[in-house]
C-alpha positions in Angstrom: 53.8 -42.0 134.0 57.9 -42.8 132.4 57.8 -45.9 134.2 54.9 -47.1 131.6 55.9 -44.6 128.5 59.9 -46.9 128.9 57.4 -50.9 129.3 55.7 -49.8 126.0 58.6 -48.6 124.1 60.7 -51.8 124.7 57.5 -53.9 124.8 56.8 -53.0 121.5 60.2 -53.2 120.4 60.3 -56.7 121.0 57.5 -57.3 119.4 58.4 -55.6 115.9 61.7 -56.9 115.9 63.0 -57.2 112.7 65.3 -59.9 111.9 66.9 -58.5 109.1 68.7 -55.5 107.6 68.0 -53.6 104.5 71.6 -52.7 102.6 70.5 -48.6 102.2 73.2 -48.5 98.9 72.0 -51.6 97.2 68.3 -52.2 98.3 69.1 -56.1 99.2 67.4 -57.7 102.2 69.9 -59.5 104.0 68.9 -62.3 106.7 70.2 -60.4 110.5 69.2 -63.4 113.2 71.2 -65.8 115.0 70.4 -68.5 112.6 73.6 -66.9 110.5 75.6 -68.6 113.8 74.9 -71.7 113.7 73.8 -73.1 110.1 76.1 -74.4 108.1 75.0 -76.8 105.2 76.1 -78.0 101.9 76.0 -75.3 98.5 72.7 -77.5 97.5 71.1 -77.3 100.7 72.3 -74.4 101.5 70.1 -73.2 98.1 66.9 -74.8 99.4 67.6 -73.3 103.2 67.1 -70.0 101.4 65.0 -70.8 99.5 61.8 -71.5 102.0 63.3 -69.3 104.6 59.5 -67.9 105.8 61.7 -64.6 108.1 59.8 -61.0 108.4 56.6 -62.1 107.2 58.9 -62.8 103.5 59.1 -66.2 101.3 61.5 -64.8 98.5 64.8 -65.3 100.4 67.6 -67.1 98.5 71.1 -68.1 98.5 73.1 -64.7 97.2 75.7 -64.1 94.0 79.7 -63.2 95.2 78.1 -59.9 93.7 75.8 -59.0 95.7 77.8 -60.9 99.1 80.9 -58.4 98.1 78.5 -55.2 98.6 78.3 -55.8 102.5 82.0 -56.6 102.6 84.0 -53.8 104.4 87.8 -54.8 104.0 88.9 -51.6 106.1 88.2 -53.2 108.6 88.1 -58.1 109.8 87.2 -60.3 111.9 84.3 -59.9 110.6 85.1 -58.1 107.2 81.3 -57.1 107.5 79.4 -53.2 106.8 78.4 -52.0 110.3 74.9 -52.2 111.1 74.0 -56.0 110.9 73.8 -57.2 114.0 75.1 -60.4 113.6 78.7 -61.1 112.8 80.9 -64.3 112.8 84.1 -64.2 110.8 83.4 -67.1 108.6 83.1 -69.3 105.4 79.8 -68.3 103.7 78.4 -69.9 100.6 77.4 -68.0 97.4 75.3 -69.4 94.9 77.6 -68.2 92.2 79.0 -71.5 91.0 83.1 -71.6 89.5 83.4 -71.4 86.1 86.0 -73.4 86.0 83.8 -76.5 87.6 80.4 -75.6 87.9 78.4 -78.9 88.7 81.6 -79.6 91.4 82.4 -75.8 93.0 80.8 -72.7 94.1 82.4 -69.6 95.4 82.2 -68.8 98.6 83.4 -66.1 100.7 85.5 -65.3 103.7 84.3 -63.1 105.8 87.4 -63.1 108.4 89.1 -60.7 105.9 86.6 -60.9 102.8 88.6 -63.2 100.7 86.7 -65.7 98.0 87.8 -68.7 96.9 85.6 -71.3 94.3 85.6 -74.9 97.4 83.8 -78.3 96.5 80.0 -77.7 96.7 80.3 -80.5 99.0 81.8 -78.5 102.0 79.8 -77.0 105.1 80.3 -73.7 105.3 77.4 -70.6 106.5 74.4 -69.8 105.1 73.1 -65.7 104.7 70.1 -65.0 102.9 69.2 -61.8 100.6 66.3 -61.0 99.1 65.2 -58.4 96.6 67.4 -57.2 93.9 70.2 -54.7 93.9 68.9 -50.9 92.5 69.8 -49.0 90.2 
C-alpha cells in the first residue's frame, strides 16, 4: 500500500506544480519558473512580456518596480542576492518598470542579482525578466 501512496503524492505534486512564489512579507507573487533563466528582453518588450504572461491560471502579471524588486533582494548573500525560497536562482541583471528620472524616455532601472545593486540603463539593452502580480500588503 505504501508504494501507491508515494506514487499518488508524487503525481499530485507534479499535477499541481506552481510556477510562482508568494512573498509572505509583502504579499507579492513572483514568477518562479525556468523562463526566468531564459527570457531576455528590451525594456519595452519586458513590459509587454509580463502583460501577456499567463502563469498558474493568472493573467494579471506586470514588470515590478525597483522598490518591489528590492523586496526580494537579500544583500547578506550574493550570487544571487535573492531571498531564500525561490526555486529559480540566477545572478544576472533584471529589468524593473521604474524609469530613470534623469532620462525617462531612454533609460530605466535594472537590478543586478549578483550583489543587489541597481543602475539605470538604456532601454534598448536586453536583460532578464521576472514578472510579479499583486500589490504590496500594507
